[in-house]
C-alpha positions as a Markdown table, in Angstrom:
| # | Residue | x | y | z |
|---|---|---|---|---|
| 1 | Met | 13.1 | 8.7 | 12.2 |
| 2 | Lys | 11.4 | 5.4 | 13.1 |
| 3 | Leu | 8.6 | 3.7 | 11.1 |
| 4 | Ile | 6.7 | 1.1 | 13.2 |
| 5 | Ile | 5.0 | -1.4 | 11.0 |
| 6 | Gly | 3.2 | -4.8 | 11.2 |
| 7 | Asn | 4.1 | -8.0 | 9.4 |
| 8 | Lys | 5.1 | -7.3 | 5.8 |
| 9 | Asn | 3.1 | -10.3 | 4.7 |
| 10 | Tyr | -0.2 | -9.0 | 6.0 |
| 11 | Ser | 0.0 | -5.2 | 6.9 |
| 12 | Ser | -1.3 | -3.3 | 3.9 |
| 13 | Trp | -1.5 | 0.0 | 5.8 |
| 14 | Ser | 2.2 | -0.4 | 6.8 |
| 15 | Leu | 3.3 | -0.8 | 3.2 |
| 16 | Arg | 2.1 | 2.6 | 2.1 |
| 17 | Pro | 4.5 | 4.9 | 4.0 |
| 18 | Trp | 7.3 | 2.3 | 4.0 |
| 19 | Leu | 7.2 | 2.3 | 0.2 |
| 20 | Leu | 7.3 | 6.1 | 0.0 |
| 21 | Leu | 10.4 | 6.2 | 2.3 |
| 22 | Ala | 12.1 | 3.2 | 0.6 |
| 23 | His | 11.5 | 4.4 | -3.0 |
| 24 | His | 13.0 | 7.8 | -2.2 |
| 25 | Gln | 15.8 | 6.2 | -0.1 |
| 26 | Ile | 15.0 | 8.3 | 2.9 |
| 27 | Pro | 16.9 | 6.9 | 5.9 |
| 28 | Phe | 14.7 | 5.5 | 8.6 |
| 29 | Glu | 14.7 | 2.8 | 11.2 |
| 30 | Glu | 12.2 | 0.0 | 10.6 |
| 31 | Val | 10.5 | -1.4 | 13.7 |
| 32 | Arg | 8.5 | -4.5 | 12.8 |
| 33 | Leu | 5.9 | -5.8 | 15.3 |
| 34 | Ser | 4.2 | -9.2 | 14.9 |
| 35 | Leu | 0.5 | -8.6 | 14.4 |
| 36 | Gly | -0.6 | -11.9 | 15.7 |
| 37 | Ser | 1.6 | -12.1 | 18.8 |
| 38 | Ala | 0.3 | -11.8 | 22.3 |
| 39 | Glu | 2.7 | -8.9 | 22.9 |
| 40 | Phe | 1.6 | -6.8 | 19.9 |
| 41 | Lys | -0.8 | -4.4 | 21.7 |
| 42 | Gln | 1.6 | -3.9 | 24.6 |
| 43 | Gln | 4.6 | -3.3 | 22.3 |
| 44 | Leu | 2.6 | -0.9 | 20.1 |
| 45 | Ala | 1.4 | 1.1 | 23.1 |
| 46 | Thr | 4.9 | 2.4 | 23.6 |
| 47 | Tyr | 4.7 | 4.0 | 20.1 |
| 48 | Ser | 1.1 | 4.7 | 19.2 |
| 49 | Pro | -1.8 | 6.5 | 21.0 |
| 50 | Val | -4.4 | 4.5 | 19.0 |
| 51 | Gly | -2.9 | 1.0 | 19.0 |
| 52 | Leu | -2.6 | 0.7 | 15.2 |
| 53 | Val | 0.2 | 0.5 | 12.7 |
| 54 | Pro | 1.9 | 2.2 | 11.0 |
| 55 | Val | 3.3 | 4.9 | 13.2 |
| 56 | Leu | 6.0 | 7.3 | 12.4 |
| 57 | Gln | 8.3 | 8.8 | 15.1 |
| 58 | Asp | 10.5 | 11.7 | 14.1 |
| 59 | Asp | 12.2 | 13.1 | 17.1 |
| 60 | Asp | 9.3 | 14.0 | 19.5 |
| 61 | Leu | 6.7 | 14.0 | 16.7 |
| 62 | Val | 4.4 | 10.9 | 16.5 |
| 63 | Ile | 2.1 | 10.4 | 13.5 |
| 64 | Trp | -0.2 | 7.4 | 13.4 |
| 65 | Asp | -2.1 | 7.4 | 10.1 |
| 66 | Ser | -0.7 | 6.2 | 6.8 |
| 67 | Leu | -1.9 | 9.1 | 4.8 |
| 68 | Ala | -0.8 | 11.6 | 7.4 |
| 69 | Ile | 2.6 | 10.0 | 7.5 |
| 70 | Cys | 3.0 | 10.2 | 3.7 |
| 71 | Glu | 1.9 | 13.8 | 3.7 |
| 72 | Tyr | 4.4 | 14.6 | 6.4 |
| 73 | Val | 7.3 | 12.8 | 4.6 |
| 74 | Ser | 6.3 | 14.7 | 1.4 |
| 75 | Glu | 6.4 | 18.1 | 3.1 |
| 76 | His | 9.5 | 17.7 | 5.3 |
| 77 | Tyr | 11.7 | 15.3 | 3.3 |
| 78 | Leu | 10.6 | 15.5 | -0.3 |
| 79 | Asn | 10.0 | 19.2 | -0.8 |
| 80 | Asn | 6.3 | 18.3 | -1.5 |
| 81 | Gln | 7.3 | 16.0 | -4.3 |
| 82 | Gly | 5.2 | 13.2 | -2.9 |
| 83 | Trp | 2.4 | 14.6 | -5.0 |
| 84 | Pro | 2.4 | 15.7 | -8.6 |
| 85 | Ala | 3.6 | 19.2 | -9.3 |
| 86 | Ser | 0.6 | 20.3 | -11.3 |
| 87 | Ala | -2.3 | 21.4 | -9.1 |
| 88 | Met | -4.8 | 19.7 | -11.5 |
| 89 | Val | -3.0 | 16.4 | -11.4 |
| 90 | Arg | -2.3 | 16.7 | -7.7 |
| 91 | Ala | -6.0 | 17.1 | -6.9 |
| 92 | Gln | -6.8 | 14.0 | -8.9 |
| 93 | Ala | -4.0 | 12.0 | -7.2 |
| 94 | Arg | -5.3 | 13.1 | -3.8 |
| 95 | Ser | -8.8 | 12.1 | -4.7 |
| 96 | Ala | -7.7 | 8.7 | -5.8 |
| 97 | Ser | -5.7 | 8.2 | -2.7 |
| 98 | Ala | -8.6 | 9.3 | -0.5 |
| 99 | Glu | -10.9 | 6.8 | -2.3 |
| 100 | Met | -8.4 | 4.0 | -1.5 |
| 101 | His | -8.0 | 5.2 | 2.1 |
| 102 | Ser | -11.8 | 5.0 | 2.8 |
| 103 | Gly | -13.2 | 2.6 | 0.3 |
| 104 | Phe | -13.0 | -0.8 | -1.4 |
| 105 | Gly | -14.4 | -2.7 | 1.6 |
| 106 | Ala | -15.1 | -5.9 | -0.3 |
| 107 | Ile | -11.5 | -6.1 | -1.5 |
| 108 | Arg | -10.2 | -5.4 | 2.0 |
| 109 | Ser | -12.5 | -8.1 | 3.6 |
| 110 | Gln | -12.5 | -10.8 | 0.9 |
| 111 | Leu | -8.9 | -10.4 | -0.4 |
| 112 | Pro | -6.7 | -9.9 | 2.7 |
| 113 | Met | -3.2 | -8.9 | 1.8 |
| 114 | Asn | -0.8 | -11.8 | 1.7 |
| 115 | Ser | 2.4 | -10.6 | 0.1 |
| 116 | Arg | 4.0 | -14.0 | -0.2 |
| 117 | Ala | 1.0 | -15.9 | -1.5 |
| 118 | Thr | 0.2 | -16.7 | -5.1 |
| 119 | Gly | -2.3 | -19.0 | -6.7 |
| 120 | Arg | -5.1 | -18.2 | -4.2 |
| 121 | Arg | -8.7 | -18.1 | -5.3 |
| 122 | Val | -11.8 | -16.8 | -3.7 |
| 123 | Pro | -15.5 | -16.4 | -4.9 |
| 124 | Asn | -16.1 | -13.2 | -6.8 |
| 125 | Asp | -19.4 | -11.9 | -5.5 |
| 126 | Ala | -21.2 | -8.8 | -6.9 |
| 127 | Gln | -19.6 | -6.3 | -4.4 |
| 128 | Leu | -16.1 | -7.7 | -4.9 |
| 129 | Ala | -16.6 | -7.6 | -8.7 |
| 130 | Lys | -17.8 | -3.9 | -8.4 |
| 131 | Asp | -14.6 | -3.0 | -6.4 |
| 132 | Ile | -12.3 | -4.7 | -8.9 |
| 133 | Ala | -14.1 | -3.0 | -11.8 |
| 134 | Arg | -13.7 | 0.4 | -10.2 |
| 135 | Ile | -9.9 | -0.2 | -9.7 |
| 136 | Asp | -9.7 | -1.3 | -13.4 |
| 137 | Gln | -11.5 | 1.8 | -14.5 |
| 138 | Leu | -9.4 | 4.1 | -12.3 |
| 139 | Phe | -6.1 | 2.6 | -13.4 |
| 140 | Asn | -7.0 | 2.7 | -17.1 |
| 141 | Gln | -8.3 | 6.3 | -16.9 |
| 142 | Cys | -5.2 | 7.5 | -15.1 |
| 143 | Arg | -2.8 | 5.8 | -17.5 |
| 144 | Gln | -4.6 | 7.0 | -20.6 |
| 145 | Thr | -4.7 | 10.5 | -19.2 |
| 146 | Phe | -1.2 | 10.8 | -17.6 |
| 147 | Ser | 1.0 | 8.4 | -19.6 |
| 148 | His | 2.8 | 11.3 | -21.3 |
| 149 | Leu | 4.1 | 12.3 | -17.8 |
| 150 | Gly | 5.6 | 9.0 | -16.9 |
| 151 | Ala | 4.9 | 5.3 | -16.2 |
| 152 | Trp | 3.3 | 5.7 | -12.8 |
| 153 | Leu | -0.4 | 6.2 | -12.0 |
| 154 | Phe | -0.2 | 10.0 | -12.4 |
| 155 | Gly | 3.1 | 10.1 | -14.3 |
| 156 | Glu | 5.8 | 10.5 | -11.7 |
| 157 | Phe | 5.9 | 8.2 | -8.7 |
| 158 | Ser | 3.6 | 9.6 | -6.0 |
| 159 | Ile | 1.8 | 8.8 | -2.8 |
| 160 | Ala | -1.1 | 7.5 | -4.9 |
| 161 | Asp | 1.2 | 4.7 | -6.1 |
| 162 | Cys | 2.0 | 3.8 | -2.5 |
| 163 | Phe | -1.7 | 3.7 | -1.7 |
| 164 | Tyr | -2.5 | 1.3 | -4.5 |
| 165 | Ala | 0.5 | -1.0 | -4.1 |
| 166 | Pro | -1.3 | -3.2 | -1.5 |
| 167 | Ile | -4.2 | -3.6 | -4.0 |
| 168 | Ile | -1.8 | -4.8 | -6.7 |
| 169 | Leu | -0.2 | -7.3 | -4.3 |
| 170 | Arg | -3.7 | -8.6 | -3.5 |
| 171 | Phe | -4.5 | -9.0 | -7.2 |
| 172 | Arg | -1.2 | -10.8 | -7.6 |
| 173 | Ser | -2.1 | -13.2 | -4.7 |
| 174 | Tyr | -5.6 | -14.0 | -5.9 |
| 175 | Gly | -5.1 | -14.1 | -9.7 |
| 176 | Ile | -7.1 | -10.9 | -10.5 |
| 177 | Thr | -6.3 | -9.8 | -14.0 |
| 178 | Leu | -7.0 | -6.2 | -15.1 |
| 179 | Thr | -7.5 | -4.9 | -18.7 |
| 180 | Gly | -5.3 | -3.0 | -21.0 |
| 181 | Asp | -3.3 | -0.1 | -19.5 |
| 182 | Ala | -4.5 | -1.0 | -16.0 |
| 183 | Gln | -2.7 | -4.4 | -16.1 |
| 184 | Thr | 0.4 | -2.8 | -17.7 |
| 185 | Tyr | 0.5 | -0.4 | -14.7 |
| 186 | Ala | 0.1 | -3.2 | -12.2 |
| 187 | Asp | 3.0 | -5.1 | -13.8 |
| 188 | Trp | 5.1 | -1.9 | -13.7 |
| 189 | Gln | 4.4 | -1.5 | -10.0 |
| 190 | Leu | 5.5 | -5.1 | -9.3 |
| 191 | Gln | 8.8 | -4.4 | -10.9 |
| 192 | Asn | 9.6 | -1.6 | -8.4 |
| 193 | Pro | 12.7 | -2.7 | -6.6 |
| 194 | Ser | 11.4 | -1.3 | -3.3 |
| 195 | Leu | 8.2 | -3.3 | -3.6 |
| 196 | Gln | 10.2 | -6.4 | -4.6 |
| 197 | Gln | 12.2 | -5.9 | -1.4 |
| 198 | Trp | 9.0 | -5.8 | 0.6 |
| 199 | Ile | 7.8 | -9.1 | -1.0 |
| 200 | Ser | 11.2 | -10.7 | -0.3 |
| 201 | Asp | 11.1 | -9.6 | 3.3 |
| 202 | Ala | 7.5 | -11.0 | 3.6 |
| 203 | Glu | 8.6 | -14.3 | 2.3 |
| 204 | Gln | 11.2 | -14.6 | 5.1 |
| 205 | Glu | 8.6 | -14.1 | 7.9 |
| 206 | Ala | 7.6 | -17.1 | 9.8 |
| 207 | Glu | 4.4 | -15.8 | 11.4 |
| 208 | Ile | 1.0 | -17.0 | 10.2 |
| 209 | Ile | -2.3 | -15.3 | 10.8 |
| 210 | Pro | -4.9 | -18.0 | 9.9 |
| 211 | Gly | -7.7 | -15.5 | 9.2 |
| 212 | Asp | -5.7 | -14.0 | 6.4 |
| 213 | Glu | -4.7 | -17.2 | 4.8 |
| 214 | Val | -7.8 | -17.5 | 2.5 |
| 215 | Gly | -8.3 | -18.9 | -0.9 |
| 216 | Gln | -6.1 | -22.0 | -0.6 |
| 217 | Thr | -6.9 | -25.0 | -2.7 |
């Protein structure tokens, strides 16, 4: 099994399935392509029909969407344990993941992921503030509802945690502080050894994408 990803410093979409595989110690070959290189599109074309990362190759099967990859890994390698066991909790975890998959445009555009950066600052306009407030609300609600099941967003570690890990790295980079249980959860995520490994790997990357280096003072 191969997972084709972009730079660990910048590729939020790549982090999601990588974190699921790494957290569960599922063997896979990591193929990292440099997002800003002249060869990126040509190299990726050998793996992906749509020219985007991440891509999972498992024998002859090719999957090219982060949520689809996570669903596949859960079904075929985790006995469906990528999601909570309870149907009620699972439905909410899937809803939260889908919200992340398609939403939070202001966070995506104004707080580009930069895993190795800290101390960055950007203006907090109304739409960005709205997105951050929704994340804060979601994290607090999930932890207050499911804390009896474990320390992760819905109790046990799940695909939902993988989907919100890039948000937590963004907040770390740009000094965004959450409230109460939401910040406690974010701090817990940052202690995950697999996420720490991703950050460490990102710090070793030499590539720089100027458009994603925002908020420097």
